[in-house]
N, C-alpha and C positions, 0 to 999 in steps of 0.2 A: 211388450217392447220391440217397437222397427229399429235397428241398427241398421246403418251401415256396413257394408264391408268391400274388403280390394284383394283382388285373387293376382297372383305372380303371373306375368305375362310369357314366360319363357316357357321352354319345351318339358313337358312332362315335370315339372313343378307344382306340389299342390298344399304350399302356403298361403296362407288365407289372414287378413290381419281385419278385428272385427272392432268397428266403434266402439274406445273405452265409454265406459258407463261413466263415466267421470269427467272426459273429455266435452268443456262448453264451448272449444270454436268448430269453426267448423272442421268439416270431415278429411277435406283433403292435406289441413295443416297438422292435423295428426297424422294423415300417411306420410309426412316429412318428418314429425318429431318423433314419430320412433322406428327409422333411418330408411324408409323405403323410398325409393324414387319414381318419379312420374316424369313422360317422357313421349315422344313420337310412336312409341314401340309400346306404352301401357305402363302400367307399372312393373317396379324390378323390386322385391324382397330384398333384407338383408343379406340371406346368405345368397342368393344367384350373385348378389354383390361383391361377396370377396370372396368368389370364385368357390365358397362351401359347398353351392346348391347344384343343383336344382333339391328340394326340399322332399324326401321320397315316402316320413313316415307320419302323419299326422298325429298331434300330443296338446302337451297342454304350454307350450309358448307362447305368450301375446304378442310375441315380436311378431312371429310369424308362422305359427298355430306348429311348428315341429316339436318334435319327440323329445323330452325331457329327460336326460339318462345323470346318474349321480358320478362324479369324478373325483378320487382326492375326499371326498366326503362334501364337495360342493354342487351344486344341481345347475344343471347349463343345457340349454340346449344346443342338441348333437347339428342342428342344423346352421344355426345361423351364432353359437357360441356366445351367448346370450346367458348372464347370470342372472338363476332365479330372487329378485329380493325375499327376502323374510318375512318381512312386513306387506305382502300384496305389488301390485307391480306397480312400479317408479320408473318410468326410462325416460326422464329428463337427461342423461347422458349416459353413452354407453362404457360401463369400468372396461380399462384395458385388463387383459387378461395375461397371466403366464402362458408359455407355450407349453409347458408341460401340463394346461385344463384343458388347451384345444383337443378335439376329437376330433379324429379323421373323417 
């Protein structure tokens, strides 16, 4: 299967977004649905937008490709802070995170 991909165009950022298998719309719509922005400077990942980027380690996060860690029993991306859903990727909305769950 051939899938589109977007990479973050900020310096030293390793973030990548692969086109989801279940997404039926245009890829640029998926990019914005996953919290990425597209502008004159290219794509910007959610971690760089929030000031927590760049993504320095790749991992399992479906939103930015960053490393997922466990903190207080909750799996979340160490770059963008996205909680890992229990039943697979469902990124319709970004949950609000408590400050004590956020990783530096």
